[in-house]
LUMLOLUM-244027 format. One record per residue (C-alpha): residue number from 1; residue in three letters; chain; x, y, z. Coordinates in nm, 2 decimals, m for minus. Example, Ala and Ser with C-alpha at 12.3 -4.5 7.8 and 13.67 -1.06 7.14 Angstrom:
# LUMLOLUM-244027
n/res/chain/u/v/w
1/ALA/A/1.23/m0.45/0.78
2/SER/A/1.37/m0.11/0.71
# end
This chain:
# LUMLOLUM-244027
n/res/chain/u/v/w
1/UNK/A/1.77/m5.39/m6.98
2/UNK/A/1.47/m5.51/m6.90
3/UNK/A/1.22/m5.22/m6.72
4/UNK/A/0.88/m5.24/m6.63
5/UNK/A/0.73/m4.88/m6.59
6/UNK/A/0.43/m4.91/m6.36
7/UNK/A/0.20/m4.64/m6.26
8/UNK/A/m0.18/m4.68/m6.09
9/UNK/A/m0.28/m4.34/m6.21
10/UNK/A/m0.51/m4.37/m6.55
11/UNK/A/m0.52/m3.98/m6.56
12/UNK/A/m0.27/m3.76/m6.86
13/UNK/A/m0.15/m3.52/m6.57
14/UNK/A/0.13/m3.51/m6.35
15/UNK/A/0.40/m3.72/m6.41
16/UNK/A/0.23/m3.93/m6.70
17/UNK/A/0.37/m3.77/m7.00
18/UNK/A/0.75/m3.77/m6.86
19/UNK/A/0.69/m4.15/m6.76
20/UNK/A/0.58/m4.19/m7.12
21/UNK/A/0.83/m3.97/m7.27
22/UNK/A/1.13/m4.16/m7.01
23/UNK/A/0.96/m4.50/m7.16
24/UNK/A/0.98/m4.45/m7.54
25/UNK/A/1.35/m4.25/m7.48
26/UNK/A/1.45/m4.56/m7.32
27/UNK/A/1.31/m4.85/m7.60
28/UNK/A/1.49/m4.60/m7.84
29/UNK/A/1.79/m4.67/m7.66
30/UNK/A/1.77/m5.01/m7.68
31/UNK/A/1.63/m5.13/m7.40
32/UNK/A/1.31/m5.33/m7.37
33/UNK/A/1.05/m5.15/m7.17
34/UNK/A/0.72/m5.28/m7.05
35/UNK/A/0.40/m5.09/m6.92
36/UNK/A/0.14/m5.13/m6.68
37/UNK/A/m0.14/m4.89/m6.63
38/UNK/A/m0.53/m4.86/m6.54
39/UNK/A/m0.73/m4.78/m6.85
40/UNK/A/m0.96/m4.48/m6.82
41/UNK/A/m1.32/m4.50/m6.70
42/UNK/A/m1.43/m4.35/m7.01
43/UNK/A/m1.26/m4.51/m7.34
44/UNK/A/m1.29/m4.20/m7.52
45/UNK/A/m1.13/m3.98/m7.26
46/UNK/A/m0.74/m3.89/m7.26
47/UNK/A/m0.53/m4.10/m7.05
48/UNK/A/m0.20/m4.23/m7.02
49/UNK/A/m0.33/m4.58/m7.15
50/UNK/A/m0.47/m4.40/m7.48
51/UNK/A/m0.14/m4.19/m7.52
52/UNK/A/0.06/m4.49/m7.45
53/UNK/A/m0.10/m4.67/m7.74
54/UNK/A/m0.06/m4.38/m7.96
55/UNK/A/0.30/m4.36/m7.92
56/UNK/A/0.33/m4.74/m7.99
57/UNK/A/0.33/m4.87/m7.62
58/UNK/A/0.08/m5.03/m7.54
59/UNK/A/0.03/m5.12/m7.18
60/UNK/A/0.11/m5.45/m7.13
61/UNK/A/m0.11/m5.53/m6.81
62/UNK/A/m0.44/m5.33/m6.72
63/UNK/A/m0.42/m5.22/m6.32
64/UNK/A/m0.70/m5.11/m6.14
65/UNK/A/m0.80/m4.77/m6.10
66/UNK/A/m0.82/m4.62/m5.75
67/UNK/A/m0.60/m4.46/m5.46
68/UNK/A/m0.47/m4.60/m5.14
69/UNK/A/m0.49/m4.95/m5.06
70/UNK/A/m0.76/m5.19/m5.07
71/UNK/A/m0.77/m5.55/m5.06
72/UNK/A/m0.83/m5.78/m5.24
73/UNK/A/m0.80/m5.54/m5.53
74/UNK/A/m0.42/m5.47/m5.45
75/UNK/A/m0.36/m5.82/m5.41
76/UNK/A/m0.49/m5.91/m5.78
77/UNK/A/m0.26/m5.65/m5.90
78/UNK/A/0.02/m5.73/m5.71
79/UNK/A/m0.02/m6.09/m5.85
80/UNK/A/m0.06/m5.99/m6.20
81/UNK/A/0.26/m5.77/m6.16
82/UNK/A/0.45/m6.06/m6.04
83/UNK/A/0.39/m6.32/m6.33
84/UNK/A/0.40/m6.01/m6.58
85/UNK/A/0.79/m5.96/m6.41
86/UNK/A/0.82/m6.32/m6.43
87/UNK/A/0.70/m6.35/m6.77
88/UNK/A/0.93/m6.05/m6.94
89/UNK/A/1.19/m6.11/m6.72
90/UNK/A/1.22/m5.80/m6.58
91/UNK/A/1.52/m5.69/m6.43
92/UNK/A/1.38/m5.36/m6.27
93/UNK/A/1.09/m5.17/m6.18
94/UNK/A/1.01/m4.78/m6.17
95/UNK/A/0.72/m4.69/m5.98
96/UNK/A/0.59/m4.36/m6.01
97/UNK/A/0.33/m4.32/m5.71
98/UNK/A/0.25/m4.43/m5.34
99/UNK/A/0.00/m4.71/m5.43
100/UNK/A/0.19/m4.85/m5.78
101/UNK/A/0.54/m4.85/m5.55
102/UNK/A/0.38/m5.06/m5.30
103/UNK/A/0.23/m5.32/m5.58
104/UNK/A/0.59/m5.33/m5.70
105/UNK/A/0.70/m5.40/m5.36
106/UNK/A/0.51/m5.67/m5.31
107/UNK/A/0.54/m5.83/m5.69
108/UNK/A/0.91/m5.80/m5.66
109/UNK/A/0.98/m5.95/m5.31
110/UNK/A/1.31/m5.78/m5.28
111/UNK/A/1.38/m5.99/m5.59
112/UNK/A/1.41/m5.72/m5.85
113/UNK/A/1.52/m5.37/m5.83
114/UNK/A/1.31/m5.08/m5.74
115/UNK/A/1.32/m4.75/m5.82
116/UNK/A/1.08/m4.48/m5.76
117/UNK/A/1.04/m4.11/m5.89
118/UNK/A/0.92/m3.82/m5.65
119/UNK/A/0.65/m3.60/m5.78
120/UNK/A/0.75/m3.33/m5.50
121/UNK/A/1.08/m3.13/m5.44
122/UNK/A/0.99/m3.12/m5.05
123/UNK/A/0.93/m3.44/m4.88
124/UNK/A/0.69/m3.57/m4.66
125/UNK/A/0.71/m3.64/m4.25
126/UNK/A/0.98/m3.88/m4.21
127/UNK/A/0.77/m4.11/m4.04
128/UNK/A/0.89/m4.50/m3.98
129/UNK/A/0.62/m4.59/m4.25
130/UNK/A/0.80/m4.37/m4.53
131/UNK/A/1.16/m4.42/m4.39
132/UNK/A/1.07/m4.81/m4.49
133/UNK/A/0.91/m4.77/m4.80
134/UNK/A/1.11/m4.46/m4.95
135/UNK/A/1.45/m4.61/m4.80
136/UNK/A/1.51/m4.98/m4.74
137/UNK/A/1.23/m5.09/m4.98
138/UNK/A/1.33/m4.89/m5.25
139/UNK/A/1.71/m4.96/m5.42
140/UNK/A/1.71/m4.58/m5.58
141/UNK/A/1.54/m4.26/m5.53
142/UNK/A/1.47/m4.02/m5.80
143/UNK/A/1.40/m3.64/m5.72
144/UNK/A/1.28/m3.35/m5.95
145/UNK/A/1.61/m3.16/m5.92
146/UNK/A/1.97/m3.18/m5.80
147/UNK/A/1.90/m2.90/m5.50
148/UNK/A/1.61/m3.14/m5.37
149/UNK/A/1.83/m3.42/m5.31
150/UNK/A/1.94/m3.29/m4.94
151/UNK/A/1.55/m3.23/m4.88
152/UNK/A/1.53/m3.59/m4.91
153/UNK/A/1.83/m3.68/m4.71
154/UNK/A/1.59/m3.69/m4.38
155/UNK/A/1.37/m3.97/m4.54
156/UNK/A/1.61/m4.13/m4.72
157/UNK/A/1.92/m4.11/m4.52
158/UNK/A/2.25/m4.24/m4.72
159/UNK/A/2.07/m4.48/m4.97
160/UNK/A/2.11/m4.38/m5.32
161/UNK/A/1.93/m4.07/m5.45
162/UNK/A/1.97/m3.87/m5.82
163/UNK/A/1.82/m3.53/m5.90
164/UNK/A/1.71/m3.52/m6.25
165/UNK/A/1.56/m3.22/m6.41
166/UNK/A/1.21/m3.31/m6.64
167/UNK/A/1.22/m3.30/m7.00
168/UNK/A/0.99/m3.18/m7.32
169/UNK/A/0.95/m3.27/m7.66
170/UNK/A/1.19/m3.06/m7.87
171/UNK/A/1.00/m3.14/m8.18
172/UNK/A/0.70/m2.93/m8.03
173/UNK/A/0.88/m2.70/m7.77
174/UNK/A/1.10/m2.47/m7.97
175/UNK/A/1.12/m2.07/m8.03
176/UNK/A/0.91/m1.95/m8.31
177/UNK/A/0.74/m1.59/m8.35
178/UNK/A/0.38/m1.56/m8.21
179/UNK/A/0.12/m1.64/m8.46
180/UNK/A/m0.11/m1.33/m8.51
181/UNK/A/m0.44/m1.54/m8.56
182/UNK/A/m0.34/m1.71/m8.21
183/UNK/A/m0.34/m1.40/m8.04
184/UNK/A/m0.67/m1.28/m8.21
185/UNK/A/m0.82/m1.58/m8.11
186/UNK/A/m0.74/m1.52/m7.76
187/UNK/A/m0.86/m1.16/m7.79
188/UNK/A/m0.50/m1.03/m7.77
189/UNK/A/m0.41/m0.70/m7.99
190/UNK/A/m0.04/m0.65/m8.11
191/UNK/A/0.00/m0.38/m7.83
192/UNK/A/m0.07/m0.58/m7.58
193/UNK/A/0.22/m0.75/m7.36
194/UNK/A/0.14/m1.07/m7.18
195/UNK/A/0.24/m1.26/m6.87
196/UNK/A/0.16/m1.62/m6.88
197/UNK/A/0.09/m1.89/m6.64
198/UNK/A/0.01/m2.22/m6.71
199/UNK/A/m0.14/m2.39/m6.35
200/UNK/A/m0.44/m2.62/m6.28
201/UNK/A/m0.69/m2.34/m6.07
202/UNK/A/m0.63/m2.48/m5.70
203/UNK/A/m0.63/m2.33/m5.40
204/UNK/A/m0.25/m2.39/m5.31
205/UNK/A/m0.14/m2.29/m5.68
206/UNK/A/m0.19/m1.93/m5.54
207/UNK/A/m0.44/m1.76/m5.77
208/UNK/A/m0.46/m1.50/m5.51
209/UNK/A/m0.16/m1.36/m5.54
210/UNK/A/m0.13/m1.45/m5.89
211/UNK/A/m0.43/m1.18/m5.93
212/UNK/A/m0.34/m0.94/m5.66
213/UNK/A/0.01/m0.90/m5.87
214/UNK/A/m0.17/m0.88/m6.19
215/UNK/A/m0.40/m0.58/m6.06
216/UNK/A/m0.10/m0.40/m5.95
217/UNK/A/0.09/m0.46/m6.27
218/UNK/A/m0.22/m0.33/m6.48
219/UNK/A/m0.25/m0.02/m6.27
220/UNK/A/0.13/0.07/m6.38
221/UNK/A/0.12/m0.06/m6.77
222/UNK/A/m0.24/m0.04/m6.91
223/UNK/A/m0.13/m0.25/m7.22
224/UNK/A/m0.02/m0.56/m7.01
225/UNK/A/m0.28/m0.86/m7.02
226/UNK/A/m0.27/m1.16/m6.80
227/UNK/A/m0.28/m1.54/m6.99
228/UNK/A/m0.45/m1.82/m6.75
229/UNK/A/m0.41/m2.15/m6.91
230/UNK/A/m0.57/m2.46/m6.72
231/UNK/A/m0.88/m2.57/m6.59
232/UNK/A/m1.04/m2.66/m6.23
233/UNK/A/m1.34/m2.73/m6.10
234/UNK/A/m1.32/m2.42/m5.85
235/UNK/A/m1.22/m2.18/m6.18
236/UNK/A/m1.48/m1.98/m6.10
237/UNK/A/m1.44/m1.92/m5.75
238/UNK/A/m1.06/m1.89/m5.73
239/UNK/A/m1.00/m1.69/m6.09
240/UNK/A/m1.30/m1.53/m6.25
241/UNK/A/m1.49/m1.44/m5.96
242/UNK/A/m1.15/m1.31/m5.75
243/UNK/A/m1.04/m1.13/m6.11
244/UNK/A/m1.42/m0.91/m6.13
245/UNK/A/m1.38/m0.83/m5.77
246/UNK/A/m1.07/m0.68/m5.85
247/UNK/A/m1.20/m0.50/m6.17
248/UNK/A/m0.93/m0.65/m6.38
249/UNK/A/m1.15/m0.91/m6.54
250/UNK/A/m1.11/m0.73/m6.89
251/UNK/A/m0.76/m0.77/m6.88
252/UNK/A/m0.69/m1.15/m6.80
253/UNK/A/m0.76/m1.39/m7.07
254/UNK/A/m0.88/m1.76/m6.91
255/UNK/A/m0.77/m1.98/m7.20
256/UNK/A/m0.89/m2.30/m7.05
257/UNK/A/m0.73/m2.65/m7.13
258/UNK/A/m0.53/m2.64/m7.49
259/UNK/A/m0.39/m2.97/m7.64
260/UNK/A/m0.32/m2.97/m8.01
261/UNK/A/m0.25/m2.56/m8.02
262/UNK/A/m0.08/m2.55/m7.67
263/UNK/A/0.27/m2.48/m7.79
264/UNK/A/0.16/m2.23/m8.02
265/UNK/A/m0.07/m2.06/m7.77
266/UNK/A/0.28/m2.08/m7.55
267/UNK/A/0.43/m1.83/m7.77
268/UNK/A/0.21/m1.60/m7.74
269/UNK/A/0.35/m1.54/m7.39
270/UNK/A/0.63/m1.25/m7.35
271/UNK/A/0.69/m1.32/m6.99
272/UNK/A/0.61/m1.66/m6.83
273/UNK/A/0.52/m1.71/m6.49
274/UNK/A/0.50/m1.98/m6.21
275/UNK/A/0.43/m1.95/m5.85
276/UNK/A/0.38/m2.30/m5.71
277/UNK/A/0.45/m2.62/m5.86
278/UNK/A/0.18/m2.85/m5.90
279/UNK/A/0.14/m3.25/m5.88
280/UNK/A/0.45/m3.25/m6.11
281/UNK/A/0.74/m3.11/m5.95
282/UNK/A/0.93/m3.09/m6.27
283/UNK/A/0.73/m2.80/m6.35
284/UNK/A/0.69/m2.92/m6.69
285/UNK/A/0.49/m2.62/m6.81
286/UNK/A/0.80/m2.36/m6.71
287/UNK/A/1.04/m2.61/m6.91
288/UNK/A/0.79/m2.61/m7.22
289/UNK/A/0.79/m2.19/m7.18
290/UNK/A/1.18/m2.20/m7.17
291/UNK/A/1.21/m2.45/m7.49
292/UNK/A/0.98/m2.19/m7.67
293/UNK/A/1.21/m1.90/m7.56
294/UNK/A/1.03/m1.73/m7.32
295/UNK/A/1.20/m1.59/m7.03
296/UNK/A/1.02/m1.67/m6.67
297/UNK/A/0.94/m1.52/m6.36
298/UNK/A/0.94/m1.77/m6.07
299/UNK/A/0.90/m1.77/m5.70
300/UNK/A/1.16/m1.99/m5.47
301/UNK/A/0.92/m2.28/m5.40
302/UNK/A/1.04/m2.62/m5.51
303/UNK/A/1.29/m2.69/m5.81
304/UNK/A/1.18/m2.31/m5.98
305/UNK/A/1.50/m2.15/m5.84
306/UNK/A/1.68/m2.44/m6.01
307/UNK/A/1.50/m2.40/m6.33
308/UNK/A/1.52/m2.06/m6.38
309/UNK/A/1.86/m1.90/m6.32
310/UNK/A/1.85/m1.57/m6.20
311/UNK/A/1.96/m1.28/m6.43
312/UNK/A/1.99/m1.52/m6.70
313/UNK/A/1.68/m1.68/m6.80
314/UNK/A/1.44/m1.53/m6.59
315/UNK/A/1.40/m1.38/m6.21
316/UNK/A/1.33/m1.57/m5.90
317/UNK/A/1.18/m1.32/m5.66
318/UNK/A/1.01/m1.33/m5.31
319/UNK/A/0.63/m1.42/m5.30
320/UNK/A/0.44/m1.09/m5.28
321/UNK/A/0.25/m0.89/m5.52
322/UNK/A/0.48/m0.60/m5.55
323/UNK/A/0.76/m0.81/m5.60
324/UNK/A/0.57/m0.99/m5.88
325/UNK/A/0.45/m0.69/m6.06
326/UNK/A/0.81/m0.53/m6.08
327/UNK/A/0.96/m0.82/m6.23
328/UNK/A/0.68/m0.83/m6.50
329/UNK/A/0.71/m0.48/m6.53
330/UNK/A/1.08/m0.48/m6.62
331/UNK/A/1.07/m0.74/m6.83
332/UNK/A/0.78/m0.63/m7.03
333/UNK/A/0.90/m0.30/m7.07
334/UNK/A/1.23/m0.43/m7.21
335/UNK/A/1.24/m0.63/m7.52
336/UNK/A/1.56/m0.66/m7.59
337/UNK/A/1.60/m0.79/m7.23
338/UNK/A/1.32/m1.04/m7.29
339/UNK/A/1.51/m1.13/m7.61
340/UNK/A/1.85/m1.22/m7.44
341/UNK/A/1.68/m1.41/m7.14
342/UNK/A/1.46/m1.58/m7.37
343/UNK/A/1.73/m1.70/m7.58
344/UNK/A/1.93/m1.84/m7.29
345/UNK/A/1.61/m1.98/m7.18
346/UNK/A/1.60/m2.17/m7.48
347/UNK/A/1.97/m2.29/m7.51
348/UNK/A/1.97/m2.40/m7.16
349/UNK/A/1.63/m2.62/m7.24
350/UNK/A/1.82/m2.77/m7.52
351/UNK/A/2.08/m2.87/m7.32
352/UNK/A/1.92/m2.98/m7.01
353/UNK/A/1.59/m3.06/m7.08
354/UNK/A/1.60/m3.34/m7.36
355/UNK/A/1.41/m3.65/m7.36
356/UNK/A/1.75/m3.81/m7.44
357/UNK/A/1.92/m3.61/m7.12
358/UNK/A/1.67/m3.74/m6.93
359/UNK/A/1.68/m4.05/m7.07
360/UNK/A/2.07/m4.12/m7.05
361/UNK/A/2.02/m4.00/m6.63
362/UNK/A/1.79/m4.23/m6.58
363/UNK/A/2.02/m4.52/m6.73
364/UNK/A/2.27/m4.43/m6.44
365/UNK/A/1.99/m4.47/m6.19
366/UNK/A/1.88/m4.76/m6.31
367/UNK/A/2.24/m4.87/m6.33
368/UNK/A/2.29/m4.78/m5.94
369/UNK/A/1.99/m4.96/m5.83
370/UNK/A/2.08/m5.32/m6.02
371/UNK/A/2.43/m5.31/m5.84
372/UNK/A/2.25/m5.21/m5.50
373/UNK/A/2.01/m5.52/m5.53
# end
């Protein structure tokens, strides 16, 4: 197949990495893959375009940066996309955001198959606009999990939809012992048992709940620690200052945003936790932790209860401080149980969360979209 992956977001966040992993896996499977994406405002900054070039898939078309509709900017981009589709003989366009979805609709004008990936397990309001864009204007819709498909029926109707779990890089994320030097660099001692989270510090990610639960855990277990991996413009307001007010700042490690040593930092975690999915509804950080053999405690939000098999690869609990603290504590106190759950999580990741399986499932999606068109 000749496939065009198109995104209007230049950032290396959210669905950017899954999209690039998919494109590379599809190329390895013999498909002709073209990429259209914006450049970063600062060339030296980390971006999708830069990561794609490093992986050998340089964008063939530079789209304008920006959100929402804006003429004549989008008219220019739509014309450029139409020319690219024609020149490359593209059979199918895969869009990842609302703006590039609209550009793809304008560029293809119903003459090419169009697939859209959704970032959230929960659909928007079923307005006439969303029913048209995500319904009649789209040949196939990709949801973040099998269970989320039914939630989208109100918007999509009986048209083709597919629930596809995300993927992680098995050459980077795999079970291995935590490195003493990495633990020491984070201020962790051998006796510390660590609950860890990877999340951008934002109000909707429930850092109030996270820190409240941590305070309960620390009262019961003085050797417990909370490791927070991530950043955000409101980091001090939503994380550091509340931790200080709760009197737990000395037991919360703010590791910031990690790049080269990210997988090694993940392996210092004894129990991973995630309360609310972020901009990537496939919850990539949870999949990465599972691939590293780290059991998880999660809420019932979004796709989380599908990604963690309760009592098999981790625990799924209510969104209360006491429920979280109790689940974290139970696993921290029982190294044998953690090991069993961690092995099961890693095995499930090796089976379900690989780029090869992701690409094979998207091939099925694309085939269905081509048949419909």
